Structures are given as C-alpha cells and as structure tokens.
N, C-alpha and C positions, 0 to 999 in steps of 0.2 A: 504494500500500499504505500503513496506517496500524499503527503500532506504539505499546504502552504500554511506557512508558520511566520505571518507577517512580523511579529514582535520578536522574534528569533534574531537578532542584529549581530552577535559577536560569539566570538567563540566561549565565552563564559555563560552564554546562555545554554548551551549544548548539556552540560549536565543536571542542569533543571529539566530540561526538555526529556532527557532520558531517564532520568528518576520518576518522571511524571507516568511515563508509561511503563514501567519497571514496574509500580505499585499494579498494575492492571495486570502485566503478564511479564514476571520476572526473567522468562527466557529469551524476552524478545530482543531482536537485533536492530539498532537503529544507526544508520547512515545521515549524518547532517551535513547539508550545504548552505552555510552563512550566508554566503554570497545572494545564492538565489532564495534564501529564506526558504527552503524545502528540507522535509525529511522523508526517508525512505526507511519503512519500519515490514520488519518480516517478523510476524506475531500470529499467536492462534487467538487473541483477543477480535472482537469486531471493530469494526471502523468507527462504529459510534461509541464504543468504551474507549478508544483511543482518544478522539475530540474531546469526550466529557475531561477524562484524566487531563488532558492539556490545558484543556479551559480554566478546570479547577484550580491548577498549578499556576494560571496567569499569562497561560500562551494560546489563545486562541487558535484553532487550526482549523483546516476545511481541506477535505480531500481532492485531489486533482487526478 
C-alpha cells in the first residue's frame, strides 16, 4: 500500500510514522520518501487501520 503523508516533512518524522503503523501491525515494513512525502507499507493491516493510526499520531494520510 502507498500513502501520501503531507505532514511528513523530514527524516525526524519517519520514526513517528513507523511507530504509529507498528501499533497496528508490529511486523509491518515501512519505506518512506520524505521528498515526495509518501510511504510504502507492507502490512497485514487494512488501509483504514493504517490511515486511522497515522491520523491519531498527527500524520493524516491518504492512500494513493
């Protein structure tokens, strides 16, 4: 799954985004591109679960 995360503006944001997703799926693999402000997530969680976890952590995201 890919998500646009407009508020992920720097490398310091990546651990926060990764931790938010890990709360839903500890085994998830997250690849972040801070320039494009996108993440690619390999997970067993649903798109909605990932979006909710990111929003709850202050990084609203939409699937792309």
